[in-house]
C-alpha positions in Angstrom: 17.7 -46.6 31.6 18.5 -43.0 31.8 19.7 -43.0 28.2 16.4 -44.5 27.1 14.4 -41.9 28.9 16.5 -39.1 27.5 16.1 -40.5 24.0 12.3 -40.7 24.4 12.2 -37.1 25.7 14.3 -36.0 22.8 12.0 -37.6 20.3 9.0 -36.0 22.0 10.6 -32.6 21.9 11.4 -33.1 18.2 7.8 -34.1 17.4 6.5 -31.1 19.3 8.9 -28.8 17.5 7.8 -30.1 14.1 4.1 -29.7 15.0 4.7 -26.2 16.1 6.7 -25.4 12.9 3.8 -26.8 10.8 1.2 -24.8 12.7 3.4 -21.7 12.3 3.9 -22.2 8.6 0.1 -22.7 8.1 -0.6 -19.5 10.0 1.9 -17.6 7.9 0.3 -18.9 4.7 -3.1 -17.9 6.0 -1.9 -14.4 6.8 -0.3 -14.1 3.4 -3.6 -15.0 1.7 -5.4 -12.5 3.8 -2.9 -9.8 3.0 -3.1 -10.6 -0.7 -6.8 -10.3 -0.5 -6.7 -6.9 1.3 -4.1 -5.6 -1.2 -6.2 -6.7 -4.2 -9.3 -5.1 -2.7 -7.4 -1.8 -2.0 -6.0 -1.8 -5.6 -9.4 -2.5 -7.0 -10.9 0.5 -5.1 -8.1 2.8 -6.3 -8.6 1.8 -9.9 -12.3 2.4 -9.6 -11.7 5.8 -8.1 -9.5 6.8 -11.0 -12.2 5.6 -13.5 -14.9 7.5 -11.6 -12.8 10.7 -11.5 -12.4 10.6 -15.3 -16.1 10.1 -15.8 -16.8 13.0 -13.5 -14.9 15.2 -16.0 -17.2 14.1 -18.7 -20.2 15.0 -16.6 -18.9 18.5 -16.3 -18.9 18.8 -20.2 -21.4 16.2 -21.6 -20.8 17.0 -25.3 -17.2 15.8 -25.0 -18.5 12.3 -24.4 -19.0 11.7 -28.1 -15.3 11.9 -28.7 -14.8 8.8 -26.6 -17.9 6.7 -27.0 -19.3 7.7 -30.4 -16.2 7.6 -32.6 -16.2 11.4 -33.1 -12.7 12.5 -34.3 -11.0 15.6 -32.8 -10.0 17.3 -36.1 -7.2 20.0 -36.2 -9.8 22.7 -36.7 -12.1 21.5 -33.9 -12.2 24.1 -31.0 -12.6 21.2 -28.6 -9.4 19.5 -29.7 -7.1 20.7 -26.9 -9.6 19.7 -24.2 -10.3 16.3 -25.9 -6.6 15.5 -26.2 -6.0 16.3 -22.6 -8.9 14.1 -21.5 -7.6 11.4 -23.8 -4.2 11.5 -22.1 -5.9 11.3 -18.7 -7.9 8.3 -19.9 -4.7 6.7 -21.2 -3.2 7.1 -17.7 -6.3 5.4 -16.2 -6.3 2.5 -18.7 -2.5 2.0 -18.4 -2.9 1.8 -14.6 -5.9 -0.6 -15.1 -3.8 -2.9 -17.3 -0.7 -2.8 -15.1 -2.7 -3.4 -11.9 -4.2 -6.6 -13.3 -0.7 -8.3 -13.4 -0.2 -7.4 -9.7 -3.4 -8.9 -8.3 -2.7 -12.6 -7.6 -5.8 -12.9 -5.4 -8.3 -11.4 -7.9 -9.6 -14.1 -10.3 -11.0 -11.7 -12.9 -8.0 -9.5 -13.4 -7.2 -11.3 -16.6 -10.3 -9.9 -18.3 -9.6 -6.2 -17.5 -8.4 -5.5 -21.0 -11.8 -5.6 -22.5 -12.8 -2.0 -21.5 -9.4 -0.5 -22.6 -9.7 -2.4 -25.9 -13.2 -1.1 -26.5 -12.2 2.5 -25.7 -9.3 2.2 -28.2 -11.8 1.2 -30.8 -14.4 3.8 -30.0 -12.2 6.9 -29.4 -10.0 8.2 -32.3 -8.6 10.7 -29.9 -7.4 8.1 -27.5 -5.9 6.0 -30.3 -4.1 9.1 -31.5 -2.4 10.0 -28.3 -1.4 6.4 -27.6 0.1 6.1 -31.0 1.8 9.5 -30.7 3.5 8.6 -27.4 3.9 4.8 -27.2 6.6 5.0 -24.5 4.2 6.8 -22.2 1.7 4.0 -22.1 3.6 0.8 -23.2 0.9 -1.7 -22.1 -1.9 0.2 -23.7 0.2 0.4 -26.9 0.6 -3.4 -26.9 -3.1 -3.7 -26.6 -3.6 -1.2 -29.4 -1.5 -3.4 -31.7 -3.6 -6.4 -30.7 -6.8 -4.5 -31.5 -5.6 -3.6 -34.9 -4.4 -7.1 -35.7 -7.6 -8.8 -34.7 -11.1 -8.5 -36.1 -12.7 -7.8 -32.8 -11.6 -7.3 -29.2 -8.4 -9.2 -28.2 -9.0 -12.4 -26.3 -6.0 -12.2 -24.0 -4.6 -9.6 -21.7 -1.2 -8.2 -22.7 0.3 -9.0 -19.3 -2.0 -11.6 -17.8 -2.5 -15.0 -19.4 -6.0 -16.5 -19.4 -6.9 -18.6 -16.4 -8.6 -22.0 -16.5 -11.0 -22.4 -13.7 -10.5 -25.2 -11.2 -13.8 -26.8 -12.1 -12.9 -26.7 -15.8 -9.5 -28.4 -15.1 -11.2 -31.1 -13.0 -13.8 -31.7 -15.8 -11.1 -32.0 -18.4 -9.3 -34.6 -16.3 -12.4 -36.6 -15.7 -13.3 -36.5 -19.4 -9.9 -37.8 -20.2 -10.3 -40.7 -17.8 -13.7 -41.5 -19.4 -12.4 -41.7 -22.9 -13.0 -45.3 -24.2 -9.9 -47.4 -24.6 -9.1 -49.2 -27.7 -10.3 -52.9 -27.3 -7.6 -55.4 -26.9 -7.2 -58.1 -29.5 -8.5 -61.5 -28.3 -6.9 -63.4 -31.1 -4.3 -65.7 -29.8 -1.4 -67.2 -31.6 -3.1 -70.6 -31.6 -6.0 -69.3 -33.7 -3.9 -67.7 -36.4 -2.3 -70.0 -38.9 1.3 -69.2 -39.8 2.0 -67.8 -43.2 2.4 -70.6 -45.9 0.7 -73.2 -43.7 -3.0 -72.4 -44.3 -5.3 -75.3 -43.2 -6.4 -77.5 -46.1 -9.9 -78.3 -46.9 -11.3 -81.6 -45.4 -11.0 -84.4 -47.9 -14.2 -86.2 -49.1 
């Protein structure tokens, strides 16, 4: 009798321990999701601050904007060339950080599209393209994107570091569409209705 009671008590303790472990695991997973979200939001704010700081430099000298948004080249005899190249290097730092950060944001669903603005800047700014090509090791991800821009007719469709994501609803729709595809009809012809070769039925005699 005592052994039975002890066995039951042991089973109850094991069940309670498993339930507690499950609750603890779920809480840890929830905290991880929260921390990932906070980290992604913080990184997003930092990237936006870098972008804003660079644009503030353009506000201090508006004519320089044409070197980055209007395709104006910084020729060797241009008096603005040293300033433009310095701003181009600062912009390359910002864009490289933008591209690198996208691969570190698991909780941000739109990070895979962050390459569109850097790609457009590489197309619009000869000065930016020049500094990236001159020092490919300084901005390796931006250099990869530059190669994609030159190989494609328009903006690259994929991020150099982040693969494109398929939304959950798209994946569900694809699975449903596959289930709805019509199946090939099964043959209803049985062996009894098919005459064997060489034994075709003869015509009825008159």
